C-alpha positions as CSV (number, residue, x, y, z in Angstrom):
1,X,-98.5,36.6,19.5
2,X,-95.9,38.8,21.0
3,X,-98.5,41.0,22.6
4,X,-100.4,38.0,23.9
5,X,-97.2,36.6,25.5
6,X,-95.6,39.7,26.9
7,X,-98.2,42.5,26.9
8,X,-99.7,41.6,30.2
9,X,-96.8,43.2,32.1
10,X,-97.8,46.6,30.7
11,X,-101.3,46.4,32.2
12,X,-100.0,47.0,35.8
13,X,-99.5,50.7,36.2
14,X,-97.7,52.7,39.0
15,X,-100.0,54.7,41.2
16,X,-99.8,57.0,44.1
17,X,-102.7,56.9,46.6
18,X,-103.5,59.8,48.9
19,X,-104.8,58.4,52.2
20,X,-106.5,61.6,53.3
21,X,-105.7,60.8,57.0
22,X,-103.9,62.8,59.6
23,X,-103.4,60.5,62.6
24,X,-101.0,60.3,65.6
25,X,-100.6,58.0,68.5
26,X,-98.1,57.7,71.4
27,X,-96.5,54.4,72.4
28,X,-94.4,54.4,75.6
29,X,-91.5,52.1,76.4
30,X,-89.2,51.8,79.4
31,X,-85.7,53.0,78.7
32,X,-84.1,50.3,80.9
33,X,-84.7,46.6,81.6
34,X,-85.0,45.1,85.1
35,X,-81.2,45.0,85.6
36,X,-80.9,48.7,84.7
37,X,-79.4,48.0,81.3
38,X,-80.3,50.7,78.8
39,X,-82.7,49.8,76.0
40,X,-81.5,51.4,72.8
41,X,-83.7,53.7,70.6
42,X,-83.0,51.4,67.7
43,X,-84.4,48.5,69.6
44,X,-87.6,50.5,70.2
45,X,-87.8,51.4,66.5
46,X,-87.3,47.8,65.4
47,X,-90.0,46.6,67.9
48,X,-92.4,49.1,66.6
49,X,-91.7,48.0,63.0
50,X,-92.4,44.4,63.9
51,X,-95.5,45.2,65.9
52,X,-97.0,47.4,63.2
53,X,-97.4,44.5,60.7
54,X,-98.0,41.7,63.2
55,X,-101.6,42.9,63.9
56,X,-104.6,44.0,61.9
57,X,-105.8,42.3,58.8
58,X,-103.8,39.8,56.8
59,X,-101.0,39.7,55.7
60,X,-98.9,39.7,58.9
61,X,-95.7,38.3,57.5
62,X,-93.6,37.9,54.3
63,X,-92.8,34.5,52.7
64,X,-91.0,32.9,49.8
65,X,-92.3,29.7,48.3
66,X,-89.9,27.6,46.2
67,X,-91.1,27.3,42.6
68,X,-88.4,25.4,40.7
69,X,-84.8,25.3,39.5
70,X,-83.1,25.5,36.1
71,X,-79.4,25.4,35.5
72,X,-77.8,27.4,38.3
73,X,-80.9,29.4,39.2
74,X,-83.8,28.9,41.6
75,X,-87.1,30.7,41.5
76,X,-89.3,31.6,44.5
77,X,-92.8,33.1,44.6
78,X,-92.8,36.0,47.1
79,X,-95.8,37.4,48.9
80,X,-96.7,39.2,52.1
81,X,-95.8,42.3,54.1
82,X,-92.6,43.4,55.7
83,X,-91.4,46.5,57.6
84,X,-88.2,48.3,58.2
85,X,-87.4,51.0,60.7
86,X,-85.7,54.0,59.1
87,X,-84.5,57.4,60.3
88,X,-87.8,59.0,59.2
89,X,-90.2,56.4,60.2
90,X,-91.4,52.8,59.6
91,X,-91.5,51.7,56.0
92,X,-94.1,49.1,55.2
93,X,-94.2,47.1,52.0
94,X,-96.7,44.6,50.5
95,X,-94.8,42.4,48.0
96,X,-96.0,40.0,45.4
97,X,-94.0,38.5,42.6
98,X,-90.8,36.4,41.9
99,X,-87.3,36.1,43.3
100,X,-84.6,34.5,41.3
101,X,-81.4,33.4,42.9
102,X,-78.2,32.6,41.1
103,X,-75.2,30.8,42.4
104,X,-72.9,33.4,41.0
105,X,-74.9,36.6,41.5
106,X,-77.1,38.5,43.9
107,X,-80.8,37.6,43.8
108,X,-83.1,39.4,41.3
109,X,-86.5,40.5,42.4
110,X,-89.5,40.9,40.1
111,X,-92.0,42.0,42.7
112,X,-94.9,44.5,42.7
113,X,-94.6,46.8,45.7
114,X,-97.2,48.7,47.8
115,X,-95.1,51.0,50.0
116,X,-95.9,53.5,52.7
117,X,-93.9,55.2,55.5
118,X,-95.4,55.8,58.9
119,X,-93.8,58.9,60.3
120,X,-92.1,58.3,63.7
121,X,-90.4,60.5,66.3
122,X,-88.9,59.2,69.5
123,X,-88.0,61.3,72.6
124,X,-87.2,60.5,76.2
125,X,-89.2,61.6,79.2
126,X,-87.6,64.3,81.4
127,X,-86.4,61.7,84.0
128,X,-85.0,59.5,81.2
129,X,-87.0,56.5,82.3
130,X,-89.4,56.3,79.3
131,X,-89.2,56.6,75.5
132,X,-92.1,58.5,74.0
133,X,-92.7,57.2,70.4
134,X,-95.1,59.3,68.3
135,X,-96.3,57.3,65.3
136,X,-98.2,59.0,62.5
137,X,-100.1,57.6,59.5
138,X,-98.8,57.8,55.9
139,X,-100.1,60.7,53.8
140,X,-99.4,58.7,50.6
141,X,-98.9,55.1,49.4
142,X,-96.9,54.2,46.3
143,X,-97.9,51.3,44.1
144,X,-95.0,50.2,41.9
145,X,-95.2,47.4,39.3
146,X,-92.3,44.8,39.1
147,X,-89.6,44.9,36.5
148,X,-90.5,42.9,33.3
149,X,-90.1,39.2,33.5
150,X,-91.2,36.9,30.6
151,X,-94.1,34.5,31.1
152,X,-95.1,36.2,34.4
153,X,-98.5,37.7,35.1
154,X,-97.7,40.6,37.5
155,X,-100.2,41.6,40.1
156,X,-100.4,43.8,43.2
157,X,-100.8,42.0,46.6
158,X,-104.2,43.6,47.0
159,X,-106.6,45.8,45.0
160,X,-106.3,49.6,45.3
161,X,-109.4,50.0,47.4
162,X,-108.1,47.6,50.1
163,X,-104.8,49.3,50.7
164,X,-105.6,52.1,53.0
165,X,-108.1,50.0,55.1
166,X,-105.5,47.4,55.5
167,X,-102.9,49.9,56.7
168,X,-105.5,51.4,59.0
169,X,-106.2,48.0,60.5
170,X,-102.6,47.5,61.4
171,X,-102.2,51.1,62.7
172,X,-105.3,50.7,65.0
173,X,-104.1,47.3,66.3
174,X,-100.8,48.7,67.5
175,X,-101.2,49.4,71.2
176,X,-97.8,48.6,72.7
177,X,-94.5,47.0,71.8
178,X,-92.7,44.1,73.6
179,X,-89.0,44.1,73.6
180,X,-87.4,40.7,74.5
181,X,-85.1,40.6,77.6
182,X,-83.7,38.0,79.9
183,X,-83.3,38.1,83.7
184,X,-80.4,36.0,85.0
185,X,-81.4,34.9,88.5
186,X,-78.8,33.4,90.7
187,X,-78.6,32.5,94.4
188,X,-77.1,30.3,97.1
189,X,-78.8,28.4,99.9
190,X,-77.4,26.4,102.8
191,X,-79.3,23.2,103.4
192,X,-79.0,20.9,106.5
193,X,-79.0,17.8,104.3
194,X,-76.4,16.0,102.2
195,X,-76.2,16.7,98.4
196,X,-77.9,13.4,97.6
197,X,-81.0,14.3,99.6
198,X,-81.3,17.8,98.0
199,X,-80.8,16.3,94.6
200,X,-83.6,13.9,95.4
201,X,-85.9,16.7,96.4
202,X,-85.3,18.6,93.2
203,X,-85.9,15.6,91.0
204,X,-89.0,14.5,92.9
205,X,-90.7,17.9,93.1
206,X,-89.5,19.7,89.9
207,X,-88.4,16.8,87.7
208,X,-85.3,16.5,85.5
209,X,-85.1,19.2,82.8
210,X,-84.6,16.5,80.1
211,X,-84.9,13.0,81.4
212,X,-83.9,11.5,78.1
213,X,-80.6,13.4,77.9
214,X,-77.6,13.9,80.1
215,X,-78.4,17.5,81.3
216,X,-76.5,17.1,84.6
217,X,-78.0,18.9,87.5
218,X,-80.8,20.7,85.6
219,X,-84.4,20.7,86.6
220,X,-87.8,22.1,85.5
221,X,-88.8,25.3,87.1
222,X,-92.2,26.8,86.4
223,X,-92.1,30.6,86.1
224,X,-95.3,32.3,85.2
225,X,-96.6,29.2,83.5
226,X,-93.5,28.5,81.4
227,X,-90.9,25.9,82.2
228,X,-87.4,27.2,82.5
229,X,-84.1,25.4,83.0
230,X,-82.9,25.5,86.6
231,X,-79.1,24.8,86.9
232,X,-77.8,23.6,90.2
233,X,-74.4,22.9,91.8
234,X,-74.2,21.1,95.1
235,X,-71.2,21.2,97.5
236,X,-70.8,19.4,100.9
237,X,-70.8,21.9,103.8
238,X,-70.4,21.0,107.4
239,X,-73.3,18.6,108.2
240,X,-75.2,19.5,105.0
241,X,-74.4,21.2,101.8
242,X,-74.6,24.5,99.9
243,X,-76.6,24.8,96.7
244,X,-75.8,27.4,94.1
245,X,-78.4,27.8,91.4
246,X,-79.2,29.9,88.3
247,X,-82.1,30.3,85.9
248,X,-82.5,32.6,82.9
249,X,-86.0,34.0,82.7
250,X,-87.2,35.6,79.5
251,X,-89.5,38.5,79.8
252,X,-90.7,41.6,77.8
253,X,-90.3,45.3,78.3
254,X,-93.0,47.7,77.2
255,X,-94.3,50.6,79.3
256,X,-93.9,48.1,82.1
257,X,-92.1,44.8,82.4
258,X,-93.8,41.3,82.3
259,X,-91.5,40.3,85.1
260,X,-91.0,42.2,88.3
261,X,-88.6,42.2,91.2
262,X,-91.3,40.6,93.3
263,X,-91.6,37.8,90.8
264,X,-87.8,37.2,91.0
265,X,-88.0,37.0,94.8
266,X,-90.8,34.6,94.5
267,X,-88.7,32.4,92.2
268,X,-85.9,32.4,94.7
269,X,-88.2,31.5,97.6
270,X,-89.6,28.6,95.6
271,X,-86.1,27.2,94.7
272,X,-85.0,27.4,98.3
273,X,-88.2,25.8,99.6
274,X,-87.8,22.9,97.3
275,X,-84.1,22.4,98.3
276,X,-85.1,22.4,102.0
277,X,-88.3,20.2,101.6
């Protein structure tokens, strides 16, 4: 009976897989954002780690599903893939098992792990404008069973023959990284009309940012197909008024930027055109 109840944990054995692959690819990332602010090497590493597991075959994420509680503990079923940038490369882990939390102690994990490290080196171009990230492919993959847990039936996230093809699918899918950034666009325009008239133009053409909430002088501004919050302040000036405005525009940085200086100037022209309509 004891063997029937607890012997199943012994059937999952540790393994080391040789991938037999020697691969290398280069990913380039700008070293500064639109404002000239430096992008850190750690940000590039983290972006590569996230991008590596976001593509290719499933899984593309790690999750924890609540299973139940007893006394002061809670149990979660864990499954999926996660990555972490390290000094030597990007560590990728496929996890499957159980997490037990306790109100008086750190969580305990009873997970099988399939782990591989993608070698990574990052240098800068001679002019300092680009990072050159050279990403390799793991030579080996470690398969490690979970610590013993009664009444659990341990299993690896995937069978041995699927491991290397799954890693390859993610490696092949990685073409570029996208680091999140924000451009703070501000300006001032003089309008030959009173504040009430300008406010009417903004509301008629752009619409209130949230018509069901008191957002003050905030309006919808379409930037590259996405609505951003345009903040406006109006001040009487001579026979008209001055309008000061600001809008934060999210964009991404890779080898290029998804937002350009030309795009920012177009946003400014649009805001000023609406104010003077």
